[in-house]
N, C-alpha and C positions, 0 to 999 in steps of 0.2 A: 429690513426688507431685502436689501441687496444681498446680505449674507444668506438669508433664507433661499433666495432665488439661486445663488451659486451652489448651495448645498444640494438643492433639488436637481440641478443640471448635472452635477458630479455624480449623484446617485444614479440618475438615469443613464449616464454614460457608462458607469460601472456595470449596470445590469446588461446593457447592450454588448459590452465586451465579453461578459460571461456567455451570453447566448451565441455570439459569433465564434467563441472559442470551443463551444461544445461540438462533438462530432455529429455529422449528419447520420440519421438512422439508416441502417442498411436496408435495402429492398428485400422483402420476403422472398424466400425460395420455397416453392410448393410443387414438388414432383418434377424437379429438374436435375440434370447431372451437376454435381458439385464442381466448383471451379476454384476452390481455395489453393493456395500455394504452399502451405506449411502443414505437415502431418499433425494430427490432433489425437490426444489420448482419449479413448472411449470412456464414457462414464459407466456404462453397463451394456451387456449384450444378452438380453433375455432370450430364451429358447421357446420353441413351440409357437412362434408368432407367424401366421400365414398370410396376413394382409397388411398393407400400409396403415389402414385404419386401426387395426389391433396394435400395431407398433406405436401409433400416436397415443393410444390409451395408456400404454406403458410409460411414454414420455411425460404425459400430463400427470401421471401418478407419482412422478419423481420431482420434488421441488427444485433440484439442481439442473434438470433437463431443459435445454433450450432448442434442441433440434435432434433429428435422427436420420439415419440412412436405412433404406429398405430395398430388398431385391433378392433374386434367386442367383446364388453363386455355387457353381459345381453341383447343382441339383439340391442344394440346401437353402431354405429360406433364412435370410439374415435380417435381423433388426438390431441396429446399433445406436445407442443413445449417446448424446454429447452435451457438454455444458457450455458450448459456444454456438453462435448463430450458424445456420446452414451455409451462409456465404463464406465461412472460414474453413469449411471441410474440403479437402482435396479430392480429385476424381478417384473413383474406385470402380472397377469393372462390374457392370450390371446393376449397380446400386444408384438409387435416386435419393435426393435430399428433400427434407421438409423442415420448416421452422415450426415450433410448437403453436404459433398463432394461426397457421393455415386452417381454413374453415372447411375446405372441400377435399377430403382425403379419401381415395378409392378403397373399396372393400373387394378388390379383385385379387384372386389367387394368382401369383406369377407363374409363367410357363417359360419354356425355352424360347418361344417366339416373342414373349412379352415379359422379360425377366424383372422389370421394375414393378409389375403388377399395376400398370397404368390403365386408365379407361381406354376404350377402343380408339377414340380420337387422339388421345395423348400418345398411345402406343405407336401411331404412325410416324411420329416425329415431325418437327418443323425446323426451319432454319434457326429460329430464335431459341428453340429448345430441342436440339437434336437428340435422337434416340441412340443409346449405347447398345445397339444390337443390329444385326442384319435384318432388313425388312422382309416381310413374308414373300415367298416366291423365289427366294435366293437370286435376286437380280445381280448383274455384274456391277462391280464398283465403278464409280465415275473417276476415281483417282486413288492412287496408293502412295501418298507422300512418305518420304523417308524421314521418320521421326523415331525418337528413342523411348517414348513412354505414352501412357494413356492421356495424360494432360496435354501433351503436345499434339496428339492425334485429335483431341477435342478442339484445340485451338485451330488446327488445320481445317476442320469441318466448319467452324464458325467463320473462317476466313474465305470459304468457298461459297458463293451465293446459292449454288445449286444443292448444297449438302443438307440433308435432313436426318442422316443417321451415320454412325461410324462404329468400327470395331477395332480393337488392338489386341491381337492374339499372336503368340509365338514371335513377337517382335515385328509384326507386320500391321500397318495401319491401313484400313480400307474405308473410303468414304462412299456414301450412297446417296443417290438423288431420289426425287419423288417417283412413285410407281402408280400405275392406273390399272388395278386388277380387272375392272369391268371392261376396259378397252382391250386388255390382253385376252380376257375370256371371249370377247366378241370376235377378236381376230382368229382365235383358235377354232371357234364354232364355225366361222365363215370358211376357214381352210378345210374343216371336216366336211362341210356341205359340198365344197368344190370337188373334193376327192370322191364323194359318193355320186355326184352328178356332173361328170365331165362335159366339156363343151360338145354340142351336138355336131359340130363341124368335123370332128376327128373321126377317121375311119379305122 
């Protein structure tokens, strides 16, 4: 009886050790800027793919594909498949990452203003998931940190609580904060009315 109990305890301890030693599953990346540190070799780069949803179909049709990047680069739609999780992919200008397990992938054709082909709400960017593009309306940047590459520019954005979007072009990193198009439109409308209806006290 004593031997049986000891064997059971040892077996249970061994199983616990295996579980503790196993790596924690990476959090899924779905439509976010990749943040990996090491360059990865693409599995495949199919052409003629115009939406992230279509790129996902290509990935799901390839048994080795675990993630993909999608976006508009220099006027060309890019769909790049990888055999590693999206969390391992390094940042690339205008491209957003998806794991194959993502369930809500947009069917939005990318544009210069929305190079990642994200849904409208995603395309505005958030601090947790900043947009790799200048916000609509060409607002002035809130900061221009001196960094050497796209990854460092993204890190600067995530380190600034007000940053929801960033760009890195010609060696210059620009960070952008939230914009309020409706408020700006209202201000412009008010200014226009004031110009058309000046104060009656002026002679």
